[in-house]
C-alpha positions in Angstrom: -26.7 -34.1 26.9 -27.8 -32.8 23.5 -26.4 -33.3 20.2 -23.7 -31.0 19.3 -24.6 -29.4 16.0 -23.8 -30.8 12.9 -21.0 -29.3 11.2 -21.7 -27.2 7.9 -21.9 -29.2 4.5 -19.6 -26.5 3.4 -17.2 -27.1 5.9 -15.6 -29.9 3.6 -15.7 -27.9 0.4 -12.6 -26.1 -1.2 -12.3 -23.5 -4.2 -10.0 -21.9 -5.9 -10.2 -18.6 -8.3 -8.0 -17.6 -11.2 -8.5 -14.2 -12.0 -6.3 -14.4 -15.4 -5.1 -12.0 -17.8 -7.8 -13.2 -20.6 -10.3 -15.4 -18.8 -11.4 -15.9 -14.9 -11.9 -19.4 -14.1 -13.2 -21.2 -10.7 -12.7 -24.8 -9.7 -15.1 -25.9 -6.5 -14.0 -29.4 -5.3 -15.4 -31.4 -2.2 -12.6 -33.4 0.7 -13.8 -36.8 1.3 -12.3 -40.2 3.0 -10.7 -41.0 -0.9 -9.4 -37.1 -2.1 -10.6 -34.4 -3.5 -14.2 -34.8 -5.8 -14.3 -31.7 -8.6 -17.9 -30.6 -8.4 -17.9 -27.2 -10.2 -15.7 -25.7 -13.5 -16.7 -22.2 -14.1 -14.7 -19.7 -16.6 -15.9 -17.1 -17.8 -13.9 -14.5 -20.6 -13.1 -11.3 -19.5 -9.9 -10.1 -21.5 -8.5 -8.3 -18.5 -5.5 -7.2 -20.2 -7.5 -5.7 -22.7 -8.2 -2.8 -20.0 -4.6 -2.6 -18.7 -3.6 1.2 -19.2 -0.3 2.4 -19.6 -0.2 4.0 -16.2 -0.9 0.9 -14.5 -5.0 1.9 -14.4 -7.6 -0.3 -15.9 -10.8 0.4 -18.0 -13.4 1.5 -16.6 -15.0 -0.8 -18.4 -13.5 -3.8 -18.2 -13.2 -3.4 -14.4 -17.0 -3.8 -14.7 -17.1 -6.9 -16.8 -14.8 -8.5 -14.7 -17.0 -7.4 -11.7 -20.1 -8.8 -13.0 -18.1 -12.3 -13.9 -17.0 -12.3 -9.8 -20.4 -11.4 -8.8 -21.8 -14.8 -10.3 -18.8 -16.8 -8.9 -19.3 -15.2 -5.4 -23.0 -16.9 -5.1 -21.5 -20.4 -5.5 -18.7 -19.0 -3.3 -20.8 -17.8 -0.4 -20.9 -19.8 2.8 -17.3 -22.1 2.2 -14.9 -21.2 4.8 -12.3 -18.7 4.2 -9.5 -20.7 5.2 -10.4 -22.9 2.4 -10.4 -20.5 -0.7 -7.8 -19.1 -2.7 -8.4 -16.0 -5.3 -5.7 -15.7 -7.3 -4.2 -12.7 -9.4 -1.6 -13.5 -12.2 -0.1 -11.1 -14.8 -2.5 -8.2 -15.8 -2.8 -7.8 -12.0 0.9 -7.7 -11.1 1.3 -4.8 -13.7 -1.6 -2.9 -12.6 -0.3 -1.2 -9.9 -2.6 1.9 -10.3 -5.4 -0.5 -9.7 -5.8 -0.8 -6.1 -9.5 0.3 -6.3 -10.1 -2.6 -8.6 -8.9 -4.7 -6.1 -10.5 -4.1 -2.8 -14.0 -3.9 -5.2 -12.7 -8.0 -6.3 -12.6 -8.6 -2.7 -15.9 -7.0 -1.6 -17.9 -8.7 -4.4 -16.2 -12.3 -4.1 -15.8 -11.6 -0.3 -12.3 -13.1 0.2 -8.9 -11.7 -0.2 -6.7 -11.7 -3.4 -3.5 -12.6 -3.6 -1.2 -11.6 -6.5 1.4 -14.0 -7.2 4.7 -13.8 -8.6 5.5 -15.2 -12.0 7.6 -17.9 -10.6 4.8 -19.0 -8.3 2.5 -19.0 -10.9 4.2 -21.2 -13.0 4.7 -23.4 -10.0 1.2 -23.9 -9.3 0.6 -24.5 -12.9 2.8 -27.6 -12.9 1.2 -28.9 -9.4 -2.3 -28.3 -11.0 -1.2 -30.3 -14.2 1.0 -32.8 -12.8 -2.4 -33.8 -9.9 -4.6 -34.0 -13.8 -2.6 -36.5 -15.3 -1.2 -40.1 -14.1 1.9 -39.1 -12.8 5.1 -41.8 -12.6 7.3 -40.0 -10.2 10.0 -40.6 -12.3 8.9 -38.8 -15.0 10.2 -35.7 -16.6 7.7 -33.6 -18.0 7.7 -29.9 -19.9 4.5 -28.1 -19.3 3.5 -24.9 -21.2 0.8 -22.6 -20.3 0.0 -19.8 -23.0 -2.6 -17.3 -20.5 -3.7 -14.1 -21.6 -0.6 -11.6 -20.4 1.8 -14.2 -19.7 3.4 -17.5 -20.6 4.6 -19.8 -18.0 7.0 -22.9 -19.1 8.2 -25.8 -16.4 10.1 -28.6 -16.7 10.2 -31.0 -13.4 9.9 -34.8 -13.0 6.9 -36.0 -10.9 5.1 -33.8 -8.7 8.2 -31.4 -8.1 8.9 -28.8 -10.6 12.6 -28.4 -11.4 12.8 -25.1 -13.7 10.3 -22.2 -13.9 10.1 -19.2 -16.0 7.6 -16.7 -16.9 8.0 -15.1 -19.8 6.0 -11.4 -20.3 3.9 -12.2 -23.3 0.9 -13.9 -23.5 -2.1 -14.5 -25.8 -4.1 -11.3 -25.4 -1.3 -9.1 -24.9 0.8 -10.3 -27.8 -2.6 -9.9 -30.2 -3.0 -6.5 -28.9 0.8 -5.9 -29.6 1.3 -7.4 -32.9 -1.9 -6.8 -34.6 -3.5 -3.8 -33.3 -5.7 -3.5 -36.3 -6.7 -6.9 -36.4 -5.0 -7.8 -39.8 -2.6 -10.9 -39.4 0.2 -9.9 -41.9 3.4 -12.6 -42.5 5.8 -9.6 -41.3 4.0 -9.2 -37.8 3.8 -13.0 -36.7 7.2 -13.6 -37.9 8.0 -10.3 -35.6 5.9 -12.1 -32.5 7.6 -15.3 -33.2 11.3 -13.7 -33.0 10.4 -12.3 -29.7 9.0 -15.3 -28.3 12.8 -16.9 -29.5 14.9 -14.1 -28.1 13.3 -14.7 -24.6 13.6 -18.4 -24.6 17.4 -17.9 -25.4 18.9 -17.5 -22.1 17.1 -20.6 -20.1 17.2 -23.1 -23.7 20.0 -25.0 -22.8 19.0 -25.0 -19.2 15.5 -27.0 -20.4 16.8 -29.0 -23.0 19.7 -30.0 -20.6 16.6 -31.4 -18.2 14.9 -33.0 -21.0 11.2 -34.6 -20.7 9.3 -37.8 -21.5 6.3 -35.6 -22.5 5.4 -32.3 -23.3 1.6 -31.2 -21.7 -0.2 -27.9 -22.6 -2.7 -26.0 -20.7 -4.9 -23.2 -20.5 -7.4 -22.1 -23.2 -4.9 -21.7 -26.2 -3.8 -24.5 -26.1 -7.0 -26.2 -25.6 -8.4 -24.3 -28.8 -5.2 -25.0 -30.9 -5.8 -28.8 -29.7 -9.9 -28.9 -30.9 -9.2 -26.7 -34.3 -6.4 -29.3 -35.2 -8.4 -32.7 -34.1 -11.5 -31.5 -35.4 -9.5 -30.3 -38.9 -8.0 -33.8 -39.3 -4.8 -32.8 -38.0 -4.1 -35.1 -35.4 -5.6 -36.1 -32.0 -2.7 -34.5 -30.4 -0.7 -31.0 -31.1 2.5 -31.5 -33.3 4.7 -29.7 -35.5 3.1 -30.6 -38.4 -0.4 -29.4 -37.0 1.2 -26.2 -36.5 2.8 -25.6 -39.8 -1.0 -26.2 -41.0 -2.6 -24.1 -38.8 -0.2 -21.3 -39.1 -0.9 -21.2 -42.9 -4.3 -21.3 -42.7 -4.3 -18.4 -39.7 -2.4 -16.3 -42.4 -4.1 -17.1 -45.3 -7.6 -16.0 -43.5 -6.0 -12.6 -43.0 -8.0 -11.0 -40.4 -9.1 -11.8 -37.2 -12.9 -11.6 -38.1 -11.8 -13.9 -40.9 -10.6 -17.0 -38.2 -14.0 -17.6 -37.4 -14.0 -19.7 -40.7 -11.6 -21.8 -39.8 -13.7 -24.9 -38.5 -13.5 -25.6 -34.7 -12.9 -21.6 -33.9 -15.1 -20.1 -31.0 -16.3 -16.6 -31.3 -14.4 -15.6 -27.9 -11.3 -17.1 -28.8 -10.6 -15.6 -32.6 -9.9 -12.0 -31.1 -6.6 -13.6 -28.8 -5.8 -16.3 -31.5 -3.2 -15.0 -33.7 -1.1 -14.1 -30.7 -1.4 -17.6 -28.8 -0.9 -19.5 -31.8 2.5 -17.4 -32.6 3.9 -17.8 -29.2 3.1 -22.1 -29.4 4.7 -22.3 -32.7 7.6 -20.6 -31.5 7.7 -22.6 -28.2 7.6 -25.9 -30.6 10.4 -24.5 -33.0 12.5 -23.1 -30.0 12.3 -26.5 -27.5 12.3 -29.0 -30.7 9.2 -30.4 -29.4 7.2 -33.1 -31.4 4.2 -33.2 -29.9 2.1 -31.8 -26.9 -0.8 -32.8 -25.1 -3.7 -31.0 -23.6 -4.4 -30.8 -19.7 -7.7 -29.6 -18.0 -5.4 -29.1 -15.4 -3.8 -25.9 -14.2 -3.3 -23.0 -11.9 -6.8 -23.2 -10.2 -6.4 -27.0 -9.5 -2.9 -26.3 -8.9 -4.4 -23.8 -6.2 -6.6 -26.1 -4.9 -4.3 -28.7 -3.9 -1.8 -26.6 -2.5 -4.7 -25.6 0.0 -5.1 -29.0 0.7 -1.9 -29.1 2.0 -1.5 -26.3 3.7 -5.1 -27.3 5.8 -2.8 -30.5 6.3 0.1 -29.4 7.9 1.8 -29.7 4.6 2.6 -26.2 3.4 5.4 -25.4 0.7 6.1 -21.8 2.6 7.5 -23.9 5.6 9.9 -25.5 3.0 10.7 -22.3 1.9 11.1 -20.5 4.9 13.7 -23.7 5.3 15.3 -23.2 2.0 15.9 -19.8 3.1 17.5 -20.5 6.4 20.0 -23.2 4.8 20.6 -20.7 1.8 21.6 -17.7 4.2 23.2 -19.2 6.8 20.7 -18.5 9.6 21.0 -19.3 13.2 18.3 -21.3 13.3 18.3 -22.3 16.9 18.4 -18.8 18.2 15.6 -17.7 15.8 13.1 -20.3 16.6 13.8 -18.9 20.5 12.8 -15.8 18.7 9.9 -17.1 16.7 8.4 -18.8 20.3 9.0 -15.5 22.1 7.0 -13.2 19.0 4.4 -15.6 18.9 3.8 -15.3 22.8 3.6 -11.3 22.6 1.7 -12.2 19.7 -0.6 -14.0 22.0 -0.4 -11.2 24.8 -1.8 -8.1 22.5 -3.7 -9.8 19.0 -7.3 -9.3 20.8 -6.4 -5.5 22.1 -4.3 -4.8 18.8 -7.1 -6.9 16.5 -4.4 -8.8 14.7 -5.3 -11.6 13.3 -3.9 -15.3 12.8 -2.5 -14.2 9.6 -0.7 -11.8 10.9 0.8 -13.8 13.4 2.1 -16.2 10.4 3.4 -13.3 9.2 5.5 -12.3 12.2 6.4 -16.2 12.8 8.1 -15.8 9.4 9.9 -13.0 9.7 11.1 -13.7 13.2 12.4 -16.9 11.7 14.4 -15.3 8.7 15.3 -11.8 10.0 18.6 -12.8 10.3 19.2 -13.8 6.4 20.5 -10.3 5.5 23.8 -11.1 7.7 25.0 -13.3 4.8 25.4 -10.6 2.6 26.6 -7.6 4.6 26.6 -6.8 9.1 26.0 -3.3 7.8 22.8 -2.6 7.0 21.6 -6.4 7.0 18.2 -5.5 7.8 17.9 -3.7 4.5 19.7 -6.6 2.9 17.0 -9.2 4.2 14.0 -6.4 3.2 15.5 -6.9 -0.4 15.6 -10.5 -0.2 12.1 -11.3 1.0 10.8 -8.3 -1.8 12.2 -9.3 -4.9 13.2 -13.0 -4.2 10.8 -15.7 -5.9 9.6 -17.6 -2.6 7.4 -20.6 -3.4 4.5 -20.3 -1.5 4.2 -16.6 -0.8 1.8 -14.5 -2.0 3.2 -10.8 -3.1 1.1 -9.4 -0.2 2.6 -11.8 2.2 6.3 -11.5 0.9 5.9 -7.6 1.0 4.9 -7.8 4.4 7.5 -10.1 6.1 9.8 -7.0 4.2 8.8 -4.3 5.6 9.2 -6.7 9.2 12.8 -7.4 8.1 13.6 -3.7 7.4 11.8 -2.6 10.7 13.5 -4.5 13.1 16.4 -2.2 14.2 17.0 1.4 13.9 14.1 3.8 14.6 10.5 2.5 14.5 9.3 3.4 11.0 6.2 5.6 11.1 3.2 5.0 9.5 3.7 7.2 6.2 7.0 5.8 6.5 5.6 1.9 6.1 3.4 3.1 3.8 6.7 4.5 1.9 7.5 1.0 1.4 5.2 -0.6 -0.4 3.0 -1.5 2.4 -0.8 -1.7 1.3 -3.4 1.2 3.8 -5.0 -2.0 5.2 -2.1 -3.6 6.5 0.2 -0.6 7.5 -1.5 0.1 11.3 -0.7 -4.1 12.0 3.2 -4.0 10.3 4.0 -1.5 12.7 2.3 -3.6 15.5 3.9 -6.7 14.4 7.5 -4.8 14.1 7.5 -3.5 17.6 6.9 -7.3 19.0 9.8 -8.5 16.5 11.9 -6.0 18.1 11.2 -7.0 21.6 11.8 -10.9 20.9 14.7 -10.3 18.9 15.8 -8.0 21.9 15.4 -10.9 24.4 17.0 -13.5 22.7 20.4 -11.6 21.4 22.4 -14.1 23.5 23.6 -17.2 22.7 21.9 -18.9 25.3 18.0 -19.0 26.1 17.0 -16.8 28.4 16.2 -17.8 32.4 13.2 -16.0 32.6 9.8 -15.7 30.0 9.0 -12.1 29.5 5.1 -11.4 28.5 3.8 -8.0 28.1 0.6 -6.0 28.2 -0.9 -3.1 25.7 -3.0 -0.7 26.1 -3.3 1.2 23.3 -0.1 2.6 22.1 1.7 1.8 25.7 3.3 -1.6 26.3 4.1 -2.7 29.7 6.5 -5.5 29.5 6.2 -8.4 32.5 9.6 -9.0 34.1 11.0 -10.5 37.3 11.6 -7.8 40.0 15.7 -8.8 40.3 16.1 -9.2 36.0 17.9 -6.0 35.8 20.9 -7.0 38.4 21.0 -10.3 36.4 20.7 -8.6 33.2 22.0 -5.4 33.0 23.1 -5.3 29.2 19.5 -6.1 28.8 18.2 -3.5 30.9 20.5 -1.2 28.9 19.1 -2.5 25.1 15.5 -2.1 26.4 16.2 1.9 27.4 18.0 2.3 24.1 14.5 1.0 22.6 12.2 3.2 24.4 13.9 6.0 22.5 13.7 3.7 19.4 9.6 3.3 19.5 9.0 6.8 20.3 7.0 8.6 19.5 4.7 6.0 18.2 4.3 3.7 21.0 5.5 3.7 24.7 7.7 1.4 26.3 7.7 0.6 30.0 8.4 -2.1 33.0 
């Protein structure tokens, strides 16, 4: 017998791309018997936030700058299996509501889909990346601060587990643009920025102080630049309040972004966004009464790598989130598991004919396991309540696209099946609309077959030909289950005209 072909050398690779508001980062790692080995770290200053327009679009020049960077990243990613790569969009892409064409261009350039994550999910991944970069004591309490281009993430946690996560809507690029638009750095403008940060922190300040920490850690380019400049100007190996006071005074003495280049250790690409970053960190030190902060190379991209590794080895944060949703909203766990199994059997029956991917199957399973969470709010309109929870809650591990698909499935589980235009009106993106409508049919049928408390006495199957669905059922099922027969007849009318249901 001939030897089997050797596995691709890229099969053990993992990669994460962080589409940040100031810089794009990429980390490539190799999975080995002793854990992960980082092979490459790439960073390019793109300043995506500079191109964000008030209508939610992105300036064409900034788009081209970003795509040129990603073309270079894409060469390094080429050949790594899709399931071992994550591309994550953060604050600017969350706000770029009219940039769907740009996102499509990003995916085409890199060859991998983009996940846009919520602010708190971004904070969770940052904490995970920082924790893995440090020698972690499982009981050590830690504060992590990540000042990005468009947002600032604050996380308090213990060991590898984050406890309090906030994403504040200001970062070094956006704040520099807003408070120093003409490049001049005036004391009143810096003070205004610092006040804004303190006001934003005020509602959560008590919770963070009550949690406490043994060490404060900063990640991202802003903290790295501040730590480097302080060290090169003999202000200590770590960031302290004394050092920040010196740096704040030095920035004001410079008086302009251009003059910041006179400060020892200042790099050209950092000067343009430095005033905003200094103001944010200074205000955080004041508000949280920090004495010192160390810098960590670990950040969101490293967190995404470790999260990806966990998914590959069946330690998926999303599974824990589903369990937490079921517990919080008092789901009928046993019945929901039967609905999930039935939905997945139906999915297997028609996935090829309907061109549904494994990812679509995951979304269907998540919807089946949580389809009843809205009942904890009210029986009337519970499908709408479930949709609202999935669309608006911070659910660890999930991208905004995943939450949007599951939300649409919960909304479509009862009443008349939404048409394709109606699904578009719910915010389902164009490439998901047809699949979501088909998944909704499978979810509805799976729920319908498991309305009762007891398991079904037979295992239904289905066959799909285009939009015609044929249920394969035992000969005597109608006599044994007249209520199910009545439900199916009603479902025929609710699926029409988009689908034809027969048996």
